[in-house]
N, C-alpha and C positions, 0 to 999 in steps of 0.2 A: 412396589420398590423391593429390591432385594433385601435380605436378610442383615447384612452386616452394614450396608448403606443407610438402613433405617436408623442406625444408632448415632451415625455420625451428622451433627448439625453444625459443629464449628471445629477448629483446629485442636481445641483441647481434647476433645472426644477421641481423636486418632493416639493420643499418648497412652491411652488405656488399652490400646490393641497390641496383640503379640505379633510376631512376624507372619506367621501362618495367616493369621486375620486380615493383616494389611495386603496380603498377596491375593487374598480372596475379594477383598474390598477393591482392588485395581480391577479385577474381572468385572465387577459389578459396575463400577464406573464405566468403562469401556462399553458394557452393554447399553447403559443409559445414554452415553453420547450418540451410540450408533442409532438407536431408536428415536431421538430427539433429532438429529440432523437429517435423519432419512424423510422427516415429515417437514422440517423447516429449511433444510439445507445449512451451509455453513463451512466452517474450516475443520474438517474431518482428521486428516491424516496427521497433522502437526499436533492436534490434542491427543489423539490416540499415542503418539510418540512420547508423551511426556507425563503419563499417568503416574508412574512409580517415583520420577523425579519430583513431581508435585506434592505427592504423599509423604516422600522423605523431607521435603523442605519445610513443610508445616509439622511434621513430627518433631524435627530437630530444633526449628528456631522458634520464637517466640512471637509470631504475628496477632495483633497488626503492630505491636509495639515494634518489632523488627519488621523492616521495609523490603519487600520484595517488587523490584521494578521489571515488568515484562516487555522484553523488547518486540516491537510490533504489536504484541499483546492478543494476536490471533489465537494464540495457544493457551488462553486462560480459562477455557471451559471447566477443566479439573478444579482449577482453583475457586471457580465460583462455586462450584458444587460443595467444595469443602467448607467454604466461607459463610454459611447462612443462607445460600440461594438455591439448596437443592431443590425445594418444592416449585420455585419459579423457574427452574431451568428450561421447562417445556416452552417458555416464552421467549427463549433465546432469539434475538435478531427479529423478532415480531414486533408490530407498531405498539408502544406503549410497554412493553415487555424488557427483559433483560438486554443489553448491549453484548454485542459478541465480541467486545474489547473492554479493558479495564476502564472503569469510570470512578472518579473521585466522588463525584455525587451519589454514585450507587452503593457504595459500602467502605466502610473504613480501613478495610482490607485490601481495597485497590490504591495504592501508593500514589499513583502518577497515571494520567491520560496517555495513553500510546495507542499508536494506530501505524505508523510509518516506522520503517527499520532503521538500525543503527544508533538509536537515541539513548539507549538503557545505561550504557557506561557513563556517559554525560552527566545524567540526571542523577546517577547513584554516586557519582564522585561529589556532585554538588551537595547532595544530602548529607554525606559523610562529613565534609568539610564543615557546613552548617551545624552538625551535630557536635564537632569538636569545639567549635567557637562558641556554641551555646552551652558547652560542658554538660550535655546530655549523653545517655548510654544507651544505645541500641545498635543493632547489626544493620548493615544495609546490604543487600544483594541484588545483582543484575543477571536477569536470565537472558543470554543471547545466543542466537542460532549461529552456526557457522556461515551459513548465507549472508547474515547480517554483517558479519565480520569482514566482508569484502567492502562494505561502505566508508568511505573517507572518513566520516563523522566519529564512527566507533575506532578506527585507526587513531585519530587525533585525540580520543578519549584516553585510550590505553597508553598513548605516549605520556599524557598528563597524569593519569592516575598511577602509573607505574613507577613515576618518579616522586610522588606525593608522599610518601610513607604514611598515607592515610588507610585506617583499617576499612577496607571495602573488598567485597567478594565478587568476583565475575564467575559466574557459571557459563562456560561455553558447551552449549547442546549441540553436538556436532552429529547431525545425521544425513550429512552430504547431500542436503537439500536445502533450496529456498522455496521456490515454486516449481521452478525447473530446476534440474540437476545443476549443482554448484560449479562454477567455472574459474579458471585463475590460478595463480601462485599460492593464495592462501590455503584453499581446500586440498591443494596437491601437498602442502607442508604438514597440514593436520591428517593426511592420509599416511604420512611417513611416520609421524607420531603413533598413529595407531597400530601401524604393523610392526613396530620395534618392541617385541615381547622382553627383551633385555634388560630394559631399563627401569631400576626401580629406586625410589628415594630412600637416603639412609634414615634410620629411626631417630626420630626428634629424642626420645628417651636417653639412647646411647649416648647421643651428643651432649646431653645436659649433664649425665653422670661422668663422662670422660673430663669436661670442663672443670669440675670440682676436684680432680686428681693434683695435688700440690706439685707445681713445677713444671711437670711434664704434660699435665692435662691439655692446657690450651695449644701448646704445639702440636700435639698430636691431632688435636680437633682441626687445627689449621691446615695441616698436612691432609688429614682426610678429606677436607673440603676441597684442596687444590687437587687432590687425586680424582676425586669425584667429578670435578669439572671437566678434567681430561677425559674422563670416561664417557660422561654424558655428551661429550662433543664428538666423541667416537663413535658412539652408539646414535646418537640423534644430531645432527649436524644443525647449526644454528639455534639454539636454544632462546629463540626469540623472546617468549614472554619472561623467562627468568633474565635475559640479558636487559630487558627494559625495566625490570625492578618488581617482578611479580615472584611470589612463590607459586610455583607451577605444582598441582596435585593431579595425578592421572596418569592417562585415561582410565576411567571407570566405567563399568557396564551400567549403563542408564536404565536397564530393565532388573536390576538386582536391589532391593531395597535395603537388604543388610550393608552392602559395600557402600551404597550412596549415604545411608545413615552414618556410617563410620567415617568416610571421608568429610562429611559434612561437620561431624563432630571435631575432627581433627583440625578443620579450617578455623574453627572458632577460637582455637588457642593460639593461632598464628598472628603475630603482629605485622601490620602493613598490608598491601593488596596482596590478594589471593586469587588465583585463577585455577578454576576445578574444570577438567576437559571431562565431559560425560558423553559418551558415546550411545547413542538411541537409533532406533529403527523408526522411521515416519511411517504412520499407519499401524503399529504394532497391535497385534491380537485380531485384525481384521483383514483376513487374506486379500480381499479386493483393492483395500487401500494400501496394503502393503506391496502389492505388485504394480499399483498405478498411483503412485504418491502425488504426482503431479495432478493428475485429474481429481483425486480426494483433497487437493490443498483446499480449494475452495470451490465448492460445488452447490447447485440447486437441489430441491428434494429429489430424492433418488430411491429406487427399489433396492431395499437393503440385502436381499437375497441375489441380485443380478447386478447391482450398481449401475443401472441403467437410468438416465435422465430424459426428460423430454428434449427432442432434437429439435432444433428449428435453425432458420438462417439468420445469420446476424451481421452487423457491420464489420467486425473482426474478420470474419470468414471473408466477407465479400472483399474487404481491402487486401487480404492476404492472397486471394485468388487473383485479384486485378494486378499486385504488386508482381506475381510470377509472369502474368501474360507479358508486362511491359519489361521486365528483365530479360524475356527470351529474345526480345528484339534490341534491347539496349545493354550491352555489356558493361556499360558505366555505372549501371544501377547496383547499388549494395543495401543491404539491411543491417541494422543496429538494434540491439534489444539490451535493456538493463534487467536481465533475469525474468523477462516476462515472454519468452518465445511461444507458448501456447496459448496464454492469455491474450496476446495481441494479433494472432493469426498468423504468425511466422513458421510455424512447424513444417509446413509442406515447402516453404521457400528455403528453409535450413536444409531440407533433405535434397532438393534439387539443384542448389547453388553452395555447397558446403564452403566454398573457397570465397565467396561474396556474402556470406552471413557472420556476424560477430555478436557475441554474447559477453559483455562486458562485466556481468553480475551485478549486485545491486550497487550501482554507481553512476547514479545519474548525472552529476556534475561532470565526470570524466566522459559519460556517452556523449553530451552535448559537445564538449571540446573535441573529442574524437570525430564526431561529423563533420566539424567545422575544418579540422584538417584533412580530412578526406576530399571535402568539397572544393578547398583552396588548391588542393593537388590536382584536382580533374576529375574526380568520380561524382556520381550524383546520390549521395546517401539518402535513405529514407529511413526516419526512426519512429516506430510508433509506441507511445508510452501513455500510461493512464493519466488523466489529467491532475489528479492529486499527487501522483509522483512527479510530474514536470514541475512543481513548485520548486523541488529541492533543486532544480538546474537554473534557477532564475537569473543569478548572476552571470552564468556562462551564456545564456541566449542573449543578454544585452552585451557582454564584453566580447565573446568569441564569435557570435552568430551575427548580431545586428549592426554592430559598430563598424564592422567591415563589410557589410551587406552580403553575407556568406549565402551561397545559393543551395542551401540544404532544406529538407523537407521533413517537417515533424509531423506525425500524425495524432492527435489528441484524442485517445480513446477514452471510453467511460466519462465522456464530457456530460454535464448536468447531473441530476440526482441519479444515483445509481442504486439506491433502495438500502438493502438490510445491513450493508456495513457501517452505515452511519456517518457521522460528523467529519472524520478523518479520510474518506474515502470519496465523499460528495463531489463531483468535479464543477462546482458552481463558481470558481473564480477565474478560470482560465481567460474568458474575453476580457476581463477588467485587467488584469495584470499583463496580458499580450498587448492589449490596445494602445496603451500609453508608450510602447517602444516604437522608436523610429524605425524606418525601412522595412518592417515585417509586413507580410500579406495574411489575412487571416479569413478562412473560409470555412463554410460548415453547410453539409449538403441535406437536401429535405430528403432524401430516400437513397437507396443501394444506387441506383443507377447515376444519380449526382455524384456520388462519393466515386464511382469509377472514373468519372469524366473529371472531377476535380484532381484527382490522384494523377491522371494522365496530363493535365494541364499544369499542375504544380511542378512536378518533376522537370518540366522544360522550360518553367518561367523565368529561370536565372535570378531568383530573388530567394530571400528566407521566407518560406511558405509553412503555415500553420493550417492543417485541416482538422477540424474538431468533429466528432460524430459521439453520438451516445451509446450505452451499453444496450444489447439485445437487437430488436428488428425495427422496422419501419412501423409507424403508427398510423398510415394512410397510404392508400394505392393511389398514385396520379397516373394520369392517361399519358402525360408526354413529360419529358425533360429537355429543355433546349440547349444547346451549343453553351460551353461556359467562355464568356468574354471578360477580359481583365477589367474588374471595378464595376460590372454591370448586372443590375438586379434583374430579377423576373417577375413580371406581372402575370401572375397565376389566373385571376379573374378581376375583370374590371367591375366597377360600381360607383354610386354616387352617394350612399347615406353614410358610409363609413369607412376608412382605410384601415387594414389589420397589416402591419409590418412586422413580419416574422423572421427569424433565423434557423436554421437548420432544423431539429426535429418539431419545433414548434410552427412550422409551415404547416405540416400534418394537421396540427391542434387547430390553427386558424381555418382550414378547410373545414373540420368538424364543427367549429363554431358556426360557419356559413351554412353548412347544412342543417343545423338545428334552427337557423332562422330564416327559411325561404322567402319570407315576406320582406325581408330587407335587402338593399341592394349594397352588398359589400364587395369592396376592392380589396385582394389579396396580393400582397407584395413579398416577393421572396428574396430578401437582401443578397443570399449567396456570400456576399463579402461583408464583413464588419469593417474591415480596412484594406484597400480603400472602400470607403461607402459610397454608394450611388446615390447621392443627394439629389441630383436632378430628377430622377425617377421618383424618389420618395417625397420631395417636396412638390412636385407636379401632381401626386396623387392627394396629397393632404390638402393643398390649395384648392382642388376639385371638390373634395367631400366636407371639408372644414373640421371634420372630425376624425380622431386617430388613435388606434392603440398600438402599442408595441409588445410583443411576446418574445421571451427569451427563457432559457432554463439555465440562468446565470443569476448572480447577483446584479442588482440595478445600478449600483455605483459603478461607473466605468464600463459598462456593457452597452448593449444596442439602445436601451431607452435613453441613456444618456446622450449617446451619439445622435440620435435623431432629434432630441430637445435641443442640443448644441446646434445643429443644423438649422432647424427652425428659428431659433434666437438670432442666429446669422443672417438669415435671409430676409428678415424684416415682414414677412408674411403675418397679417393680423387677423384678429377675430377668428381664431382656432381654437379647438379643444384637442389636448393630449393626455392619454392615459398611459402609464408604464405597468407591465404585468412581469414580474420576475420574483426573485427571492431578495427581500428587503432587511439588509443587515443584520444576518443570522446564520448562525450555524446550524444545519438542518439534520435532525435526529434521524435514526434507523427506522424503517418501516418499508412497505411496498411503495414502488414509485407512485402508484395509483393514490394510496393512503396520503403520501406526502404531497402530491400535487393537490390533492383536495383540500387538505388542511391551510395550505399556503396560497389559494386561491387560483391555481394553474390548471385545474381541471375545467374541461370545456363546459362542463356545467356551471362552475363558479365565475368562470370568464364571461359566460353568457349572461349570467344575472348582473354582471357589473359593467355590461360594455357602455352604457350611455351615462355613465358617472362620470363627469369631467371636470377639471379646472380650466379657467381661462388661461391662454397663453398670453 
């Protein structure tokens, strides 16, 4: 470990360093992050961009008494290194190791669990109000990126916090990026602030001294304030943050520790809500990440000299390529993303059809409402979105899509366990929260070919369609894929000893299990649809074999297992046995998909061991 970093175990150790030592420390921290993420993967660019900011925060504030809330939380690696987890840092995002996000249970320095964007200002304002009511004394700081500021929740929170007169500090980390480059009016507004060099705030001390001058002091200050507001509006139009109640400080160079510490110290003396505008560069200090911040936002293990990762085909690529093929034939097809163009496979679509591609920023609720309007007006919108982020548009799915039976297609990427990002990103709830909604169609492909067929089928179905698929690639090679028919399951293999009823990626798991047990006559049903469920095919199989298991990469409540058991109960079939495999009322931690599936009895080995342990129906 590097020389200065060896001396730093807790934030209090930072206070002993001089400026030159802190600058050297920042270089050493960057080297450590690059070395570890090259082996483990992770969020590289965002963490390299906040090294100086994190050092300055822990130098100026008194953590853990003072509370830092990291919006999204994927930029907390530096924070973890500085708060007693330096030696464990090499375990980050590994099974049983440090989480890649803040975790209350992991350290007292992690003030709140975060993993999704735009939540920090709300949480910080809540903590600040609780502090005031309980008459406690500590600072509350929310660190939020400009990409997260496009989220409606962040804007709602700014509106409330600005009018609250509560002492709360919002640090706006302005790097012009979320995952893809930021879009929309707010990033444009921030870019105007960054480029206006003529604006500086008046000195607080001068104001205090002038106020004390008998008779004329206060009128002078009042006139100066009035004049300053006119100048501000001439130099920077629409001073949004100050107009809604914040004291605005900045913009400040986010890679200059001295300037950062000075402005943070100033903020501590200001009463009421404060917003500090910090300008940083994503990927700072690592040329490959600076030049490719989107690639290095979240990346698997890579060669730190070249930045290369293992390349393989995946569901997102297959989706993107197929959508291009369909859009070439049908000009009504458009694509919408919520700041996830690259991650969801839409990069090439955006290049080929710039007029039919729409990135709304981190605004999932708006995205769902947008495609509802597009579809109602005659287009065929397709929106790929990560399963865990789709949760954020749940009311809009019900109110704007399903209630009016709007024919839009939502492709649920990263469904099931995604691995090392942990609880906030595992896509194990979508089957359950979608299946209870009237009018919707829910499909899940067993392989790439079936995804292509489902996408073509879905965009022309004239119904609200959800197609869910996992992160990564196929887990089994199938010889054939039958044509998609509405609400009809596919019988993969016929058998007499046991029915395995599976959905999506777990159909491959069912085939792996059958291959492990050649002595058993196993029937495999690929449900294809969770809604409408092909009860006829499923019940016919169960009635024949008298024993059935269901397999899904979703929580059991409200998923495939629940639907099959409900169908059996309604049917009146007697003397059968059913067992369900899935995630049982749990938030699933981080680790590789294989490690997680093995722990929760979803690996082919664990399911095979428990195949014939049933309860009577």
